[in-house]
DRENKOLDO-442886 format. One record per atom (N, C-alpha, C): x, y, z. Coordinates in steps of 0.02 Angstrom, whole numbers, padded with zeros to 5 digits, always signed. Layout:
N
XYZ;...
This chain:
86
+00042-00059+00000;+00000+00000+00000;+00044+00062+00000;+00031+00107-00045;+00068+00170-00049;+00043+00217+00005;+00090+00246+00042;+00073+00292+00095;+00063+00362+00066;+00014+00398+00092;+00000+00466+00069;+00054+00515+00093;+00076+00507+00156;+00126+00552+00185;+00189+00511+00200;+00246+00536+00179;+00310+00503+00192;+00362+00554+00214;+00410+00532+00253;+00467+00573+00273;+00529+00548+00238;+00568+00594+00212;+00632+00577+00180;+00687+00617+00215;+00734+00582+00245;+00790+00615+00280;+00837+00645+00229;+00862+00705+00243;+00908+00738+00197;+00956+00783+00236;+01014+00795+00207;+01061+00845+00234;+01061+00908+00191;+01024+00906+00136;+01020+00963+00091;+00988+01021+00127;+01018+01079+00122;+00992+01139+00154;+01017+01149+00225;+01054+01101+00252;+01079+01107+00321;+01138+01156+00323;+01140+01194+00376;+01198+01238+00387;+01258+01195+00408;+01317+01224+00403;+01378+01187+00416;+01379+01155+00486;+01355+01190+00536;+01358+01165+00604;+01293+01131+00627;+01246+01125+00583;+01182+01092+00599;+01195+01018+00609;+01181+00992+00668;+01199+00923+00685;+01144+00873+00668;+01083+00894+00664;+01028+00848+00651;+01005+00854+00579;+00984+00798+00549;+00962+00801+00480;+00895+00836+00474;+00878+00857+00414;+00812+00884+00399;+00771+00829+00368;+00706+00838+00366;+00661+00789+00336;+00615+00824+00287;+00610+00796+00227;+00563+00820+00178;+00497+00783+00189;+00443+00821+00193;+00377+00791+00200;+00347+00785+00130;+00335+00724+00109;+00306+00710+00043;+00233+00693+00053;+00190+00723+00012;+00119+00708+00013;+00098+00686-00057;+00079+00623-00062;+00060+00593-00127;+00113+00604-00181;+00176+00595-00160;+00232+00599-00207;+00258+00669-00222;+00227+00720-00193;+00249+00789-00204;+00276+00818-00139;+00327+00860-00146;+00355+00892-00086;+00302+00940-00056;+00287+00928+00007;+00237+00968+00043;+00271+01020+00088;+00329+01001+00115;+00365+01046+00160;+00428+01014+00187;+00457+01045+00237;+00519+01021+00265;+00518+01030+00340;+00545+00981+00376;+00552+00985+00448;+00626+00997+00465;+00638+01041+00512;+00706+01055+00535;+00706+01058+00610;+00764+01045+00641;+00769+01045+00713;+00779+01117+00738;+00738+01137+00786;+00739+01206+00811;+00744+01206+00887;+00803+01197+00913;+00819+01200+00985;+00785+01147+01028;+00719+01141+01025;+00684+01093+01068;+00649+01037+01030;+00649+01040+00964;+00616+00987+00926;+00611+01006+00853;+00584+00960+00814;+00574+00972+00743;+00512+01015+00732;+00515+01059+00683;+00460+01103+00665;+00468+01125+00593;+00422+01166+00569;+00431+01195+00503;+00378+01177+00452;+00333+01130+00467;+00285+01109+00417;+00222+01081+00449;+00165+01100+00421;+00102+01069+00441;+00096+01002+00406;+00065+00954+00438;+00052+00890+00405;-00018+00892+00374;-00025+00869+00312;-00091+00869+00281;-00137+00818+00315;-00195+00841+00336;-00243+00797+00370;-00307+00795+00328;-00341+00738+00326;-00402+00733+00287;-00458+00777+00315;-00505+00793+00273;-00562+00834+00293;-00606+00795+00342;-00640+00832+00384;-00687+00801+00431;-00758+00823+00412;-00801+00776+00401;-00872+00786+00385;-00889+00851+00349;-00875+00852+00284;-00894+00908+00243;-00847+00967+00244;-00797+00967+00286;-00748+01022+00288;-00694+01009+00236;-00659+01061+00218;-00603+01054+00171;-00544+01021+00208;-00495+00994+00171;-00437+00963+00203;-00405+01010+00254;-00381+00981+00307;-00352+01019+00362;-00277+01015+00361;-00245+01051+00405;-00173+01048+00415;-00160+01039+00489;-00122+00988+00505;-00108+00971+00575;-00040+01001+00595;-00041+01044+00644;+00021+01072+00671;+00041+01031+00732;+00097+00996+00727;+00120+00953+00781;+00159+00995+00833;+00192+01048+00811;+00232+01089+00856;+00304+01066+00859;+00342+01094+00905;+00412+01075+00912;+00417+01010+00951;+00422+00955+00915;+00423+00888+00944;+00479+00847+00915;+00486+00787+00941;+00537+00741+00916;+00515+00714+00848;+00562+00688+00810;+00546+00658+00745;+00502+00596+00755;+00510+00563+00812;+00468+00504+00827;+00395+00524+00834;+00382+00582+00862;+00313+00607+00868;+00284+00620+00799;+00324+00651+00755;+00301+00662+00686;+00287+00596+00651;+00329+00546+00661;+00318+00481+00630;+00254+00448+00656;+00241+00455+00721;+00179+00428+00749;+00117+00462+00719;+00120+00528+00713;+00064+00565+00684;+00053+00545+00611;+00107+00537+00574;+00102+00516+00504;+00072+00446+00500;+00094+00401+00545;+00067+00333+00547;-00008+00334+00563;-00030+00382+00602;-00101+00389+00619;-00141+00418+00560;-00111+00465+00523;-00145+00498+00467;-00149+00455+00404;-00098+00415+00390;-00097+00377+00328;-00158+00330+00319;-00180+00293+00370;-00241+00252+00361;-00302+00295+00345;-00306+00354+00374;-00363+00399+00359;-00362+00420+00286;-00302+00436+00260;-00296+00455+00189;-00311+00394+00145;-00292+00334+00167;-00304+00274+00127;-00379+00262+00119;-00419+00275+00171;-00492+00268+00166;-00521+00316+00115;-00494+00376+00113;-00519+00427+00067;-00501+00410-00005;-00441+00384-00015;-00415+00370-00082;-00450+00310-00115;-00482+00268-00074;-00515+00209-00103;-00589+00217-00106;
């Protein structure tokens, strides 16, 4: 099953002294945004969330959190997108 949201680790765009990698957020094969580490956690991009009962698609702001938190949220959102896509 193809996932709607994926994270791709990259060093592209990192400053010379930046110690943590950045992550490209891909949505349905297109670059949606980028996550970077900002002192207390990763931030920089809303995650695309499916619409709720007649509303337009939403954007989920996770906040400055660990990359593991972003992965958990993506794992929670992908089954919701899979229901919509089928």
